N, C-alpha and C positions, 0 to 999 in steps of 0.2 A: 434569549435563546442562543445557544452556541450553534454556529453554522459550519457546515463542511463545504469546502470549495469543490468545484467539479474536478479539478486536477487531483485533489486528494482522494476523492471518491474513486476516480478512475485508477489511481495508483494502487489503492487497496484491492479493488476488483481485479486488476491485472495480476498482482502478486498472488492473490487467492486462486485465480484461474490457473496460473502456472503451477502452483502447488497441488491443486485439485485434479488437474487434467494431465499433468506430466507423466509420461511413461519413461521409456528408455531414451527416447529422442527429445531434443530440446523443443520447446513450444515456440512456434513462429508467431510474430506479431499479427499476421493476417488471421491466424486461428483465434487469437484473443479478440480481435475486432469482430470476427464473425459470431463468436459465442456471446460476447458481452455487449456488442454494439458501441464500443468505445471508438470515437473518431480517431483516425490514425494520427492527425496533427497533435493531439494530446498524448497519445500512447507512446510514440517513438521517443519524444522528448523525456517523458517520465521514465521509461524503461532505461534509457541511456544514463540518466542520473542515478537510478537505483543500481545500475552496474558499477558506476564510478564510486558509489558509497558502500559497495560490498554486500548489498542485499541480494542482488541477482548476479549471475554470471552470464556473459554473452558468449555464444558459440558461433564462430564465423563459418562461412562456406554455404554451399547450396542446400544442405540439410540443417543449417544453423538456426539459431533462435535464442531462447532464454531458458535458463533453469535457475532454481534457487541456489544461492552461493553457500548456504548452510542448511542444516536440517530445519524443517519447518517449525519444529518446537523451539528453535533458537532465534527465530525472527519475530519481533513483536510489532504490534500496531504502532506503538510509540516511536519505534525506529523509522517506520515508513512515514509517519507524520512529520518527524524532524527533517527527513530528506526532502519531502515536498515543500515544507515551509521554507527551507533554505533556497528553494527555486523561486518562490513568490516574491514579487517586487513591491507589493503594497506594504507600506509601513504599518506597524502595529500601533494603534492609537495610544496604547499604554505607555509607549516609549517616546511619544512626542512631547516636546518641552512646553508647548502651549496648553493652557487649561486653568481651571479655577483651583483655589486652595482645597476645596472639598474634593475635587477630582483627584488631585495629587495626594491628599492625605487620607482619603477614605475609599473612593470608588476604585481607583487604580490598584491600590494594594489588595483590596478585596478581589478584584478581577484576576490579579496575578496569582493569588492563593487558589482561586477556582481553577485556573489554567494548570497550576502545578498538580492539584489533585486529579484533574482529568488526565494529565500526562502520566501520572503515577499509575492510574487505573489502566491506561492504554499500554503501559509497559508490562502489565501482567497478562495481557491477552496476546496469545501467539497465533501464528498462521495455522498451526496444528489445531488450535481451538476453533478457528473459523472453518477449517475443513470438516471437523466433527459436527459443527452446526449445520453445514451444508448437507452432510450425509443424513443427519437426523431430520432435516427438512425435506428429504427425498430428492435432492438435486442429483441428477445423474452425472456421472463422470465419464468422459470419453476414454479415460484410461481403462476402465473396465471392459470397454468394447474391444480394445487392442490387446488385451492380455490373452495369451494362448497357453492353455495348460497341457497341450499335447506333448508327450514325451517320446 
């Protein structure tokens, strides 16, 4: 079974939170922690890496925070996965030189193919798709509370 790391789950949830709850102001990390229950020690590290890789944009100042660096339909889950994987220090067993001939000739190539297929699928799923899923699931957005239609 393919497993998702806590750091990756938190990164996806944080990007989705920013996309789903962002209004005109940047989203502060404390708001994400409050809404999603993501520990700050994971969150800040991941958010900064997502800024460095161009997924998010950081806004400095007292009203600063984070916003998407591009339209949500232009950010994929595959991109987020690659950013978080680049942060992880554990080596991928597929890339280790030790192992049996069956492992090197059969199991590792098969696992590599499965990973490529999974990444190809993740590259087709956008943050916009996740926002639409959240809306269909009835998840409330704090943006809707902040929108004022008074003219």
